[in-house]
Backbone as JSON Lines, residues from 0, in Angstrom:
{"i":0,"aa":"M","n":[-25.42,-21.54,-4.99],"ca":[-24.21,-20.73,-4.88],"c":[-24.25,-19.94,-3.57]}
{"i":1,"aa":"T","n":[-23.21,-20.1,-2.76],"ca":[-23.16,-19.37,-1.5],"c":[-22.81,-17.91,-1.75]}
{"i":2,"aa":"E","n":[-22.98,-17.08,-0.7],"ca":[-22.64,-15.66,-0.81],"c":[-21.16,-15.47,-1.12]}
{"i":3,"aa":"A","n":[-20.31,-16.29,-0.51],"ca":[-18.86,-16.21,-0.77],"c":[-18.54,-16.6,-2.21]}
{"i":4,"aa":"D","n":[-19.23,-17.62,-2.72],"ca":[-19.03,-18.03,-4.11],"c":[-19.44,-16.91,-5.07]}
{"i":5,"aa":"F","n":[-20.58,-16.28,-4.75],"ca":[-21.05,-15.18,-5.61],"c":[-20.06,-14.02,-5.59]}
{"i":6,"aa":"A","n":[-19.53,-13.7,-4.41],"ca":[-18.57,-12.6,-4.29],"c":[-17.32,-12.9,-5.11]}
{"i":7,"aa":"A","n":[-16.87,-14.16,-5.06],"ca":[-15.68,-14.55,-5.82],"c":[-15.95,-14.45,-7.32]}
{"i":8,"aa":"W","n":[-17.14,-14.89,-7.74],"ca":[-17.5,-14.81,-9.16],"c":[-17.59,-13.36,-9.61]}
{"i":9,"aa":"A","n":[-18.23,-12.51,-8.8],"ca":[-18.38,-11.1,-9.16],"c":[-17.03,-10.4,-9.24]}
{"i":10,"aa":"A","n":[-16.13,-10.79,-8.36],"ca":[-14.8,-10.16,-8.33],"c":[-14.03,-10.4,-9.62]}
{"i":11,"aa":"E","n":[-14.3,-11.55,-10.26],"ca":[-13.61,-11.87,-11.51],"c":[-13.96,-10.88,-12.63]}
{"i":12,"aa":"W","n":[-15.11,-10.23,-12.5],"ca":[-15.57,-9.34,-13.57],"c":[-15.26,-7.88,-13.29]}
{"i":13,"aa":"R","n":[-14.7,-7.61,-12.14],"ca":[-14.3,-6.24,-11.83],"c":[-12.86,-6.02,-12.26]}
{"i":14,"aa":"T","n":[-12.54,-4.8,-12.66],"ca":[-11.17,-4.48,-13.03],"c":[-10.41,-4.1,-11.77]}
{"i":15,"aa":"P","n":[-9.37,-4.85,-11.42],"ca":[-8.62,-4.52,-10.21],"c":[-7.79,-3.27,-10.41]}
{"i":16,"aa":"P","n":[-7.38,-2.62,-9.33],"ca":[-6.5,-1.46,-9.46],"c":[-5.14,-1.88,-9.98]}
{"i":17,"aa":"A","n":[-4.42,-0.93,-10.54],"ca":[-3.08,-1.22,-11.05],"c":[-2.2,-1.74,-9.92]}
{"i":18,"aa":"P","n":[-1.35,-2.72,-10.22],"ca":[-0.5,-3.3,-9.19],"c":[0.66,-2.37,-8.82]}
{"i":19,"aa":"I","n":[1.28,-2.67,-7.68],"ca":[2.47,-1.94,-7.24],"c":[3.69,-2.71,-7.71]}
{"i":20,"aa":"V","n":[4.52,-2.04,-8.5],"ca":[5.72,-2.67,-9.06],"c":[6.95,-2.0,-8.44]}
{"i":21,"aa":"P","n":[7.78,-2.74,-7.71],"ca":[9.0,-2.16,-7.16],"c":[10.02,-1.9,-8.27]}
{"i":22,"aa":"V","n":[10.54,-0.69,-8.3],"ca":[11.54,-0.29,-9.29],"c":[12.79,0.16,-8.56]}
{"i":23,"aa":"P","n":[13.98,-0.28,-8.97],"ca":[15.2,0.17,-8.29],"c":[15.26,1.7,-8.21]}
{"i":24,"aa":"A","n":[15.65,2.22,-7.06],"ca":[15.69,3.67,-6.85],"c":[16.56,4.36,-7.89]}
{"i":25,"aa":"L","n":[17.69,3.73,-8.26],"ca":[18.58,4.36,-9.23],"c":[17.9,4.51,-10.59]}
{"i":26,"aa":"T","n":[17.06,3.55,-10.96],"ca":[16.31,3.65,-12.21],"c":[15.35,4.83,-12.17]}
{"i":27,"aa":"V","n":[14.69,5.01,-11.04],"ca":[13.76,6.12,-10.87],"c":[14.5,7.45,-10.96]}
{"i":28,"aa":"I","n":[15.64,7.55,-10.28],"ca":[16.43,8.78,-10.28],"c":[16.92,9.1,-11.69]}
{"i":29,"aa":"N","n":[17.45,8.08,-12.39],"ca":[17.99,8.3,-13.73],"c":[16.93,8.69,-14.75]}
{"i":30,"aa":"S","n":[15.66,8.34,-14.46],"ca":[14.58,8.69,-15.39],"c":[13.9,10.01,-15.0]}
{"i":31,"aa":"G","n":[14.49,10.71,-14.03],"ca":[13.96,12.01,-13.62],"c":[12.89,11.95,-12.54]}
{"i":32,"aa":"G","n":[12.7,10.77,-11.94],"ca":[11.7,10.64,-10.89],"c":[12.15,11.28,-9.59]}
{"i":33,"aa":"V","n":[11.19,11.52,-8.7],"ca":[11.46,12.15,-7.41],"c":[11.3,11.12,-6.3]}
{"i":34,"aa":"L","n":[12.27,11.06,-5.4],"ca":[12.2,10.11,-4.29],"c":[11.59,10.71,-3.03]}
{"i":35,"aa":"R","n":[11.64,12.03,-2.9],"ca":[11.16,12.64,-1.66],"c":[9.68,12.32,-1.45]}
{"i":36,"aa":"G","n":[9.39,11.62,-0.36],"ca":[8.02,11.26,-0.04],"c":[7.53,9.99,-0.7]}
{"i":37,"aa":"A","n":[8.33,9.4,-1.57],"ca":[7.9,8.19,-2.27],"c":[7.88,6.99,-1.33]}
{"i":38,"aa":"R","n":[6.9,6.12,-1.53],"ca":[6.9,4.86,-0.78],"c":[8.05,4.0,-1.3]}
{"i":39,"aa":"V","n":[8.85,3.48,-0.39],"ca":[9.99,2.67,-0.8],"c":[10.04,1.37,-0.01]}
{"i":40,"aa":"M","n":[10.8,0.42,-0.57],"ca":[11.14,-0.82,0.11],"c":[12.65,-0.86,0.22]}
{"i":41,"aa":"I","n":[13.14,-1.44,1.29],"ca":[14.58,-1.62,1.43],"c":[14.86,-3.1,1.67]}
{"i":42,"aa":"G","n":[16.06,-3.54,1.3],"ca":[16.38,-4.94,1.55],"c":[17.52,-5.43,0.71]}
{"i":43,"aa":"L","n":[17.72,-6.73,0.77],"ca":[18.8,-7.4,0.07],"c":[18.26,-8.6,-0.68]}
{"i":44,"aa":"P","n":[18.67,-8.78,-1.95],"ca":[18.27,-9.99,-2.67],"c":[18.7,-11.23,-1.88]}
{"i":45,"aa":"G","n":[17.83,-12.2,-1.81],"ca":[18.12,-13.43,-1.1],"c":[17.93,-13.34,0.39]}
{"i":46,"aa":"H","n":[17.69,-12.15,0.9],"ca":[17.56,-11.97,2.35],"c":[16.14,-11.59,2.75]}
{"i":47,"aa":"G","n":[15.61,-10.52,2.14],"ca":[14.25,-10.09,2.48],"c":[14.07,-8.6,2.28]}
{"i":48,"aa":"W","n":[12.82,-8.14,2.47],"ca":[12.46,-6.76,2.17],"c":[11.65,-6.16,3.3]}
{"i":49,"aa":"R","n":[11.82,-4.88,3.47],"ca":[11.06,-4.13,4.48],"c":[10.21,-3.09,3.76]}
{"i":50,"aa":"T","n":[8.89,-3.08,4.03],"ca":[7.98,-2.11,3.42],"c":[7.55,-1.09,4.47]}
{"i":51,"aa":"G","n":[6.62,-0.22,4.1],"ca":[6.12,0.79,5.04],"c":[7.13,1.89,5.29]}
{"i":52,"aa":"M","n":[7.94,2.2,4.28],"ca":[8.99,3.22,4.4],"c":[8.75,4.34,3.39]}
{"i":53,"aa":"R","n":[9.35,5.49,3.67],"ca":[9.34,6.62,2.73],"c":[10.77,7.06,2.48]}
{"i":54,"aa":"G","n":[11.02,7.51,1.25],"ca":[12.36,7.93,0.87],"c":[12.5,9.43,0.79]}
{"i":55,"aa":"D","n":[13.74,9.87,0.62],"ca":[14.04,11.29,0.43],"c":[15.09,11.4,-0.67]}
{"i":56,"aa":"T","n":[15.5,12.62,-0.97],"ca":[16.45,12.87,-2.05],"c":[17.79,12.21,-1.77]}
{"i":57,"aa":"M","n":[18.37,11.59,-2.81],"ca":[19.64,10.89,-2.67],"c":[20.75,11.86,-2.24]}
{"i":58,"aa":"V","n":[21.63,11.36,-1.36],"ca":[22.8,12.14,-0.93],"c":[24.05,11.35,-1.26]}
{"i":59,"aa":"R","n":[25.16,12.04,-1.35],"ca":[26.44,11.38,-1.64],"c":[27.4,11.59,-0.49]}
{"i":60,"aa":"Q","n":[28.06,10.53,-0.11],"ca":[29.13,10.59,0.89],"c":[30.36,9.95,0.27]}
{"i":61,"aa":"G","n":[31.25,10.8,-0.26],"ca":[32.4,10.28,-0.99],"c":[31.92,9.59,-2.25]}
{"i":62,"aa":"A","n":[32.29,8.32,-2.4],"ca":[31.89,7.56,-3.59],"c":[30.57,6.84,-3.39]}
{"i":63,"aa":"R","n":[29.96,6.98,-2.22],"ca":[28.73,6.25,-1.92],"c":[27.5,7.1,-2.21]}
{"i":64,"aa":"S","n":[26.47,6.47,-2.8],"ca":[25.17,7.1,-3.04],"c":[24.18,6.49,-2.06]}
{"i":65,"aa":"L","n":[23.55,7.33,-1.24],"ca":[22.68,6.86,-0.16],"c":[21.31,7.53,-0.25]}
{"i":66,"aa":"I","n":[20.31,6.77,0.16],"ca":[18.94,7.28,0.19],"c":[18.51,7.4,1.66]}
{"i":67,"aa":"P","n":[18.12,8.6,2.1],"ca":[17.54,8.72,3.44],"c":[16.18,8.01,3.44]}
{"i":68,"aa":"V","n":[15.98,7.11,4.39],"ca":[14.75,6.32,4.47],"c":[14.24,6.35,5.9]}
{"i":69,"aa":"L","n":[12.93,6.55,6.05],"ca":[12.36,6.53,7.39],"c":[10.99,5.86,7.37]}
{"i":70,"aa":"A","n":[10.57,5.39,8.53],"ca":[9.27,4.73,8.65],"c":[8.16,5.71,8.27]}
{"i":71,"aa":"E","n":[7.09,5.19,7.68],"ca":[6.0,6.06,7.23],"c":[5.43,6.91,8.36]}
{"i":72,"aa":"A","n":[5.31,6.35,9.54],"ca":[4.75,7.12,10.66],"c":[5.62,8.34,10.95]}
{"i":73,"aa":"E","n":[6.94,8.16,10.89],"ca":[7.86,9.27,11.12],"c":[7.79,10.29,10.0]}
{"i":74,"aa":"W","n":[7.63,9.82,8.77],"ca":[7.51,10.74,7.63],"c":[6.27,11.62,7.78]}
{"i":75,"aa":"Y","n":[5.15,11.0,8.13],"ca":[3.93,11.77,8.32],"c":[4.06,12.74,9.49]}
{"i":76,"aa":"R","n":[4.76,12.33,10.56],"ca":[4.97,13.24,11.71],"c":[5.8,14.44,11.29]}
{"i":77,"aa":"A","n":[6.86,14.2,10.51],"ca":[7.72,15.29,10.05],"c":[6.93,16.26,9.18]}
{"i":78,"aa":"E","n":[6.08,15.73,8.3],"ca":[5.28,16.58,7.43],"c":[4.24,17.36,8.23]}
{"i":79,"aa":"R","n":[3.63,16.69,9.2],"ca":[2.57,17.32,9.99],"c":[3.11,18.41,10.9]}
{"i":80,"aa":"E","n":[4.24,18.13,11.58],"ca":[4.79,19.06,12.56],"c":[5.89,19.95,12.01]}
{"i":81,"aa":"R","n":[6.23,19.74,10.72],"ca":[7.29,20.53,10.07],"c":[8.58,20.5,10.87]}
{"i":82,"aa":"I","n":[9.0,19.27,11.18],"ca":[10.25,19.09,11.93],"c":[11.14,18.11,11.18]}
{"i":83,"aa":"E","n":[12.41,18.1,11.54],"ca":[13.34,17.12,10.98],"c":[13.36,15.89,11.87]}
{"i":84,"aa":"V","n":[13.35,14.73,11.26],"ca":[13.4,13.48,12.02],"c":[14.56,12.64,11.49]}
{"i":85,"aa":"F","n":[15.0,11.7,12.29],"ca":[16.12,10.85,11.9],"c":[15.72,9.93,10.75]}
{"i":86,"aa":"A","n":[16.59,9.85,9.76],"ca":[16.38,8.93,8.63],"c":[17.64,8.1,8.46]}
{"i":87,"aa":"A","n":[17.47,6.8,8.31],"ca":[18.62,5.93,8.04],"c":[19.11,6.19,6.62]}
{"i":88,"aa":"L","n":[20.42,6.12,6.43],"ca":[21.0,6.27,5.09],"c":[21.26,4.88,4.53]}
{"i":89,"aa":"V","n":[20.53,4.52,3.49],"ca":[20.58,3.19,2.91],"c":[21.24,3.27,1.53]}
{"i":90,"aa":"P","n":[22.2,2.39,1.24],"ca":[22.81,2.41,-0.1],"c":[21.74,2.33,-1.18]}
{"i":91,"aa":"V","n":[21.92,3.13,-2.24],"ca":[20.9,3.26,-3.27],"c":[20.54,1.92,-3.9]}
{"i":92,"aa":"E","n":[21.51,1.0,-3.99],"ca":[21.22,-0.29,-4.62],"c":[20.35,-1.19,-3.74]}
{"i":93,"aa":"R","n":[20.08,-0.77,-2.5],"ca":[19.22,-1.55,-1.61],"c":[17.84,-0.94,-1.44]}
{"i":94,"aa":"V","n":[17.51,0.02,-2.3],"ca":[16.22,0.71,-2.2],"c":[15.43,0.53,-3.5]}
{"i":95,"aa":"W","n":[14.17,0.17,-3.35],"ca":[13.24,0.06,-4.48],"c":[12.07,1.01,-4.23]}
{"i":96,"aa":"V","n":[11.55,1.6,-5.28],"ca":[10.43,2.54,-5.17],"c":[9.15,1.84,-5.6]}
{"i":97,"aa":"E","n":[8.1,1.97,-4.78],"ca":[6.8,1.4,-5.14],"c":[6.18,2.28,-6.21]}
{"i":98,"aa":"T","n":[6.01,1.74,-7.4],"ca":[5.39,2.49,-8.5],"c":[4.09,1.81,-8.91]}
{"i":99,"aa":"I","n":[3.15,2.61,-9.38],"ca":[1.88,2.09,-9.86],"c":[2.03,1.84,-11.35]}
{"i":100,"aa":"S","n":[1.84,0.61,-11.78],"ca":[2.05,0.26,-13.19],"c":[0.77,-0.25,-13.82]}
{"i":101,"aa":"T","n":[0.32,0.45,-14.86],"ca":[-0.88,0.0,-15.56],"c":[-0.57,-1.09,-16.58]}
{"i":102,"aa":"S","n":[0.72,-1.34,-16.83],"ca":[1.08,-2.34,-17.83],"c":[1.48,-3.67,-17.22]}
{"i":103,"aa":"A","n":[1.59,-3.73,-15.89],"ca":[2.01,-4.98,-15.24],"c":[0.85,-5.96,-15.17]}
{"i":104,"aa":"E","n":[1.21,-7.21,-14.93],"ca":[0.21,-8.28,-14.82],"c":[-0.71,-7.99,-13.64]}
{"i":105,"aa":"R","n":[-2.03,-8.13,-13.85],"ca":[-3.01,-7.8,-12.81],"c":[-3.69,-9.03,-12.22]}
{"i":106,"aa":"T","n":[-3.38,-10.19,-12.7],"ca":[-4.09,-11.38,-12.23],"c":[-3.7,-11.71,-10.8]}
{"i":107,"aa":"A","n":[-4.69,-11.82,-9.95],"ca":[-4.44,-12.16,-8.54],"c":[-5.05,-13.52,-8.25]}
{"i":108,"aa":"T","n":[-4.46,-14.23,-7.33],"ca":[-5.04,-15.49,-6.88],"c":[-5.07,-15.48,-5.36]}
{"i":109,"aa":"T","n":[-6.17,-15.96,-4.8],"ca":[-6.28,-16.0,-3.35],"c":[-6.29,-17.42,-2.82]}
{"i":110,"aa":"D","n":[-6.33,-18.41,-3.72],"ca":[-6.41,-19.79,-3.25],"c":[-5.26,-20.67,-3.73]}
{"i":111,"aa":"G","n":[-4.37,-20.12,-4.55],"ca":[-3.25,-20.91,-5.04],"c":[-1.94,-20.44,-4.43]}
{"i":112,"aa":"L","n":[-0.98,-21.35,-4.36],"ca":[0.35,-21.01,-3.83],"c":[1.22,-20.52,-4.96]}
{"i":113,"aa":"I","n":[1.78,-19.33,-4.77],"ca":[2.69,-18.75,-5.77],"c":[4.04,-18.54,-5.12]}
{"i":114,"aa":"L","n":[5.06,-19.14,-5.69],"ca":[6.42,-18.96,-5.17],"c":[7.12,-17.91,-6.02]}
{"i":115,"aa":"V","n":[7.9,-17.05,-5.36],"ca":[8.52,-15.92,-6.06],"c":[10.04,-16.04,-6.0]}
{"i":116,"aa":"S","n":[10.69,-15.24,-6.83],"ca":[12.14,-15.15,-6.81],"c":[12.57,-14.2,-5.7]}
{"i":117,"aa":"L","n":[13.73,-14.44,-5.12],"ca":[14.27,-13.56,-4.1],"c":[15.28,-12.57,-4.68]}
{"i":118,"aa":"D","n":[15.33,-12.46,-6.01],"ca":[16.27,-11.55,-6.64],"c":[15.89,-10.09,-6.47]}
{"i":119,"aa":"A","n":[14.6,-9.81,-6.32],"ca":[14.1,-8.45,-6.16],"c":[12.71,-8.53,-5.55]}
{"i":120,"aa":"P","n":[12.22,-7.43,-4.96],"ca":[10.85,-7.46,-4.43],"c":[9.87,-7.74,-5.57]}
{"i":121,"aa":"T","n":[8.8,-8.44,-5.25],"ca":[7.85,-8.84,-6.27],"c":[6.74,-7.8,-6.48]}
{"i":122,"aa":"T","n":[6.12,-7.87,-7.63],"ca":[4.95,-7.05,-7.91],"c":[3.84,-7.43,-6.94]}
{"i":123,"aa":"R","n":[3.17,-6.43,-6.41],"ca":[2.09,-6.66,-5.44],"c":[0.75,-6.35,-6.1]}
{"i":124,"aa":"V","n":[-0.01,-7.39,-6.34],"ca":[-1.31,-7.26,-6.99],"c":[-2.39,-7.1,-5.92]}
{"i":125,"aa":"A","n":[-3.3,-6.16,-6.13],"ca":[-4.37,-5.92,-5.16],"c":[-5.3,-7.13,-5.08]}
{"i":126,"aa":"V","n":[-5.81,-7.37,-3.88],"ca":[-6.72,-8.48,-3.61],"c":[-8.09,-7.89,-3.25]}
{"i":127,"aa":"P","n":[-9.18,-8.44,-3.77],"ca":[-10.49,-7.91,-3.39],"c":[-10.68,-7.95,-1.88]}
{"i":128,"aa":"A","n":[-11.14,-6.86,-1.31],"ca":[-11.35,-6.81,0.14],"c":[-12.34,-7.87,0.58]}
{"i":129,"aa":"E","n":[-13.27,-8.22,-0.31],"ca":[-14.26,-9.25,0.02],"c":[-13.59,-10.59,0.33]}
{"i":130,"aa":"A","n":[-12.47,-10.87,-0.34],"ca":[-11.79,-12.15,-0.12],"c":[-11.26,-12.25,1.31]}
{"i":131,"aa":"L","n":[-10.75,-11.13,1.84],"ca":[-10.25,-11.15,3.21],"c":[-11.39,-11.06,4.21]}
{"i":132,"aa":"A","n":[-12.42,-10.28,3.87],"ca":[-13.56,-10.15,4.77],"c":[-14.29,-11.47,4.94]}
{"i":133,"aa":"A","n":[-14.2,-12.35,3.93],"ca":[-14.88,-13.65,3.99],"c":[-14.23,-14.58,5.01]}
{"i":134,"aa":"Q","n":[-13.01,-14.27,5.41],"ca":[-12.34,-15.1,6.41],"c":[-12.92,-14.8,7.78]}
{"i":135,"aa":"A","n":[-12.96,-15.81,8.62],"ca":[-13.59,-15.67,9.94],"c":[-12.88,-14.62,10.8]}
{"i":136,"aa":"T","n":[-11.59,-14.39,10.55],"ca":[-10.84,-13.45,11.39],"c":[-10.87,-12.02,10.88]}
{"i":137,"aa":"G","n":[-11.58,-11.75,9.8],"ca":[-11.68,-10.38,9.31],"c":[-10.51,-9.98,8.45]}
{"i":138,"aa":"Q","n":[-9.49,-9.38,9.04],"ca":[-8.23,-9.04,8.36],"c":[-8.18,-7.7,7.65]}
{"i":139,"aa":"L","n":[-9.2,-6.86,7.72],"ca":[-9.17,-5.61,6.97],"c":[-8.67,-4.41,7.78]}
{"i":140,"aa":"M","n":[-9.0,-4.35,9.04],"ca":[-8.7,-3.17,9.85],"c":[-7.21,-2.83,9.82]}
{"i":141,"aa":"G","n":[-6.91,-1.58,9.46],"ca":[-5.53,-1.12,9.41],"c":[-4.85,-1.32,8.07]}
{"i":142,"aa":"R","n":[-5.46,-2.05,7.15],"ca":[-4.84,-2.33,5.86],"c":[-4.9,-1.13,4.94]}
{"i":143,"aa":"R","n":[-3.9,-1.04,4.04],"ca":[-3.92,-0.07,2.96],"c":[-4.94,-0.52,1.92]}
{"i":144,"aa":"L","n":[-5.82,0.39,1.54],"ca":[-6.9,0.04,0.61],"c":[-6.88,0.95,-0.62]}
{"i":145,"aa":"V","n":[-7.48,0.42,-1.69],"ca":[-7.73,1.2,-2.9],"c":[-9.23,1.12,-3.16]}
{"i":146,"aa":"Q","n":[-9.85,2.26,-3.42],"ca":[-11.27,2.29,-3.78],"c":[-11.37,2.47,-5.29]}
{"i":147,"aa":"T","n":[-12.13,1.61,-5.94],"ca":[-12.33,1.73,-7.38],"c":[-13.79,2.07,-7.66]}
{"i":148,"aa":"G","n":[-14.0,2.74,-8.77],"ca":[-15.36,3.12,-9.14],"c":[-15.35,3.89,-10.44]}
{"i":149,"aa":"A","n":[-16.45,4.59,-10.71],"ca":[-16.59,5.33,-11.95],"c":[-15.54,6.43,-12.08]}
{"i":150,"aa":"D","n":[-15.04,6.94,-10.95],"ca":[-14.06,8.02,-10.97],"c":[-12.62,7.51,-10.98]}
{"i":151,"aa":"G","n":[-12.44,6.21,-11.18],"ca":[-11.09,5.65,-11.21],"c":[-10.68,5.1,-9.85]}
{"i":152,"aa":"E","n":[-9.37,5.14,-9.57],"ca":[-8.82,4.6,-8.33],"c":[-8.55,5.7,-7.32]}
{"i":153,"aa":"Q","n":[-8.87,5.43,-6.08],"ca":[-8.48,6.34,-5.0],"c":[-7.61,5.55,-4.03]}
{"i":154,"aa":"R","n":[-6.38,6.01,-3.87],"ca":[-5.43,5.33,-3.0],"c":[-5.21,6.15,-1.73]}
{"i":155,"aa":"G","n":[-4.29,5.68,-0.89],"ca":[-3.98,6.4,0.34],"c":[-5.07,6.28,1.39]}
{"i":156,"aa":"L","n":[-5.77,5.14,1.4],"ca":[-6.84,4.9,2.37],"c":[-6.43,3.8,3.34]}
{"i":157,"aa":"R","n":[-6.96,3.87,4.54],"ca":[-6.78,2.82,5.54],"c":[-8.14,2.41,6.08]}
{"i":158,"aa":"A","n":[-8.32,1.12,6.3],"ca":[-9.56,0.62,6.9],"c":[-9.53,0.85,8.4]}
{"i":159,"aa":"V","n":[-10.6,1.41,8.95],"ca":[-10.67,1.6,10.4],"c":[-11.68,0.65,11.05]}
{"i":160,"aa":"T","n":[-12.38,-0.14,10.21],"ca":[-13.27,-1.18,10.73],"c":[-13.11,-2.42,9.87]}
{"i":161,"aa":"E","n":[-13.65,-3.51,10.35],"ca":[-13.84,-4.68,9.51],"c":[-15.13,-4.46,8.71]}
{"i":162,"aa":"A","n":[-15.45,-5.37,7.81],"ca":[-16.69,-5.25,7.05],"c":[-17.89,-5.4,7.99]}
{"i":163,"aa":"H","n":[-18.9,-4.59,7.75],"ca":[-20.12,-4.63,8.56],"c":[-21.31,-4.26,7.69]}
{"i":164,"aa":"T","n":[-22.51,-4.45,8.22],"ca":[-23.73,-4.16,7.47],"c":[-24.04,-2.68,7.54]}
{"i":165,"aa":"G","n":[-24.25,-2.08,6.37],"ca":[-24.6,-0.67,6.31],"c":[-26.1,-0.45,6.47]}
{"i":166,"aa":"P","n":[-26.54,0.82,6.44],"ca":[-27.96,1.14,6.64],"c":[-28.88,0.46,5.64]}
{"i":167,"aa":"E","n":[-28.4,0.22,4.43],"ca":[-29.26,-0.4,3.42],"c":[-29.05,-1.9,3.31]}
{"i":168,"aa":"G","n":[-28.34,-2.46,4.26],"ca":[-28.15,-3.9,4.28],"c":[-26.98,-4.41,3.47]}
{"i":169,"aa":"T","n":[-26.21,-3.51,2.86],"ca":[-25.05,-3.93,2.07],"c":[-23.79,-3.88,2.93]}
{"i":170,"aa":"A","n":[-22.83,-4.71,2.58],"ca":[-21.57,-4.75,3.32],"c":[-20.75,-3.51,3.01]}
{"i":171,"aa":"Q","n":[-20.15,-2.94,4.05],"ca":[-19.33,-1.75,3.87],"c":[-18.18,-1.75,4.88]}
{"i":172,"aa":"V","n":[-17.24,-0.85,4.65],"ca":[-16.1,-0.67,5.54],"c":[-15.9,0.83,5.72]}
{"i":173,"aa":"R","n":[-15.61,1.26,6.93],"ca":[-15.29,2.66,7.15],"c":[-13.8,2.85,6.91]}
{"i":174,"aa":"V","n":[-13.46,3.91,6.16],"ca":[-12.07,4.18,5.81],"c":[-11.71,5.61,6.18]}
{"i":175,"aa":"T","n":[-10.41,5.87,6.26],"ca":[-9.9,7.22,6.5],"c":[-8.69,7.46,5.6]}
{"i":176,"aa":"Q","n":[-8.34,8.71,5.43],"ca":[-7.13,9.04,4.69],"c":[-5.91,8.59,5.49]}
{"i":177,"aa":"E","n":[-4.88,8.15,4.8],"ca":[-3.72,7.6,5.5],"c":[-3.04,8.61,6.42]}
{"i":178,"aa":"H","n":[-2.96,9.88,6.01],"ca":[-2.31,10.87,6.89],"c":[-3.09,11.02,8.2]}
{"i":179,"aa":"E","n":[-4.44,10.87,8.15],"ca":[-5.23,10.94,9.38],"c":[-5.06,9.68,10.22]}
{"i":180,"aa":"W","n":[-4.84,8.55,9.55],"ca":[-4.58,7.29,10.25],"c":[-3.34,7.42,11.14]}
{"i":181,"aa":"Y","n":[-2.27,7.99,10.57],"ca":[-1.03,8.16,11.34],"c":[-1.16,9.27,12.39]}
{"i":182,"aa":"R","n":[-1.91,10.31,12.08],"ca":[-2.13,11.38,13.08],"c":[-2.89,10.82,14.29]}
{"i":183,"aa":"W","n":[-3.83,9.92,14.02],"ca":[-4.61,9.29,15.09],"c":[-3.68,8.58,16.07]}
{"i":184,"aa":"A","n":[-2.71,7.85,15.53],"ca":[-1.76,7.13,16.4],"c":[-0.88,8.09,17.19]}
{"i":185,"aa":"A","n":[-0.5,9.21,16.56],"ca":[0.44,10.14,17.2],"c":[-0.21,11.07,18.21]}
{"i":186,"aa":"T","n":[-1.48,11.45,17.96],"ca":[-2.11,12.46,18.8],"c":[-3.35,11.97,19.54]}
{"i":187,"aa":"G","n":[-3.9,10.84,19.11],"ca":[-5.14,10.36,19.72],"c":[-6.38,11.02,19.15]}
{"i":188,"aa":"Q","n":[-6.19,11.97,18.22],"ca":[-7.32,12.65,17.6],"c":[-7.99,11.74,16.58]}
{"i":189,"aa":"A","n":[-9.26,11.42,16.82],"ca":[-9.97,10.49,15.95],"c":[-10.07,11.06,14.54]}
{"i":190,"aa":"P","n":[-9.85,10.22,13.53],"ca":[-9.88,10.72,12.15],"c":[-11.3,10.84,11.61]}
{"i":191,"aa":"A","n":[-11.43,11.64,10.56],"ca":[-12.69,11.66,9.81],"c":[-12.76,10.36,9.02]}
{"i":192,"aa":"T","n":[-13.9,9.71,9.03],"ca":[-14.06,8.45,8.3],"c":[-15.3,8.52,7.41]}
{"i":193,"aa":"R","n":[-15.35,7.62,6.46],"ca":[-16.54,7.51,5.61],"c":[-16.75,6.05,5.28]}
{"i":194,"aa":"A","n":[-17.99,5.7,4.99],"ca":[-18.34,4.33,4.65],"c":[-18.21,4.12,3.15]}
{"i":195,"aa":"V","n":[-17.58,3.0,2.78],"ca":[-17.39,2.64,1.37],"c":[-17.91,1.23,1.17]}
{"i":196,"aa":"P","n":[-18.66,0.97,0.09],"ca":[-19.13,-0.4,-0.14],"c":[-17.95,-1.37,-0.22]}
{"i":197,"aa":"L","n":[-18.07,-2.49,0.44],"ca":[-17.01,-3.49,0.45],"c":[-16.62,-3.9,-0.96]}
{"i":198,"aa":"A","n":[-17.6,-3.97,-1.86],"ca":[-17.33,-4.41,-3.24],"c":[-16.44,-3.44,-4.0]}
{"i":199,"aa":"D","n":[-16.3,-2.21,-3.53],"ca":[-15.47,-1.21,-4.21],"c":[-14.05,-1.16,-3.67]}
{"i":200,"aa":"L","n":[-13.72,-1.99,-2.7],"ca":[-12.42,-1.9,-2.04],"c":[-11.5,-3.07,-2.39]}
{"i":201,"aa":"W","n":[-10.21,-2.75,-2.47],"ca":[-9.17,-3.71,-2.73],"c":[-8.05,-3.49,-1.72]}
{"i":202,"aa":"V","n":[-7.41,-4.57,-1.3],"ca":[-6.28,-4.48,-0.37],"c":[-5.0,-4.41,-1.18]}
{"i":203,"aa":"E","n":[-4.18,-3.37,-0.95],"ca":[-2.92,-3.23,-1.69],"c":[-1.96,-4.34,-1.27]}
């Protein structure tokens, strides 16, 4: 059994983090949920979806219900510098909220082709970071990660390195908090990072 085969076998016995399930923004609003700061997707059925966005409180213009939406980098800049930034107003029916669902299907596949419906954004199941690290091109740096362990799930992480050998010979990845990841891009100030065992990481 090769090291990659062992990693794939071991991954089958780990509990993956809860998947991200897109929920229509109107459903979230009607159930008392908050959109301000929520990760959102925008798009049109049959056309496509845009991720990496943040939403704000719904506004009304006449008979239209609109959600202010802006790129995550701009949202973090506005929060960091306490300034107002431009947000596109997107019709509420074109906005979905990324929600964490413990009841959704968690089975992931990395070697099979899965075709999806274009009626709505699909559930996004986390993939073991080891599966991407096993590829010759790496693929981890900059990705959104979830760390799992005895304390549960920790989200809001970004990989700042590919997998590498740690001091004790185990594979690890250095990660940072997402707000520091975006501050790094905006200011050039290097973020605080920490090493996490590769086996504890999942790609959202």
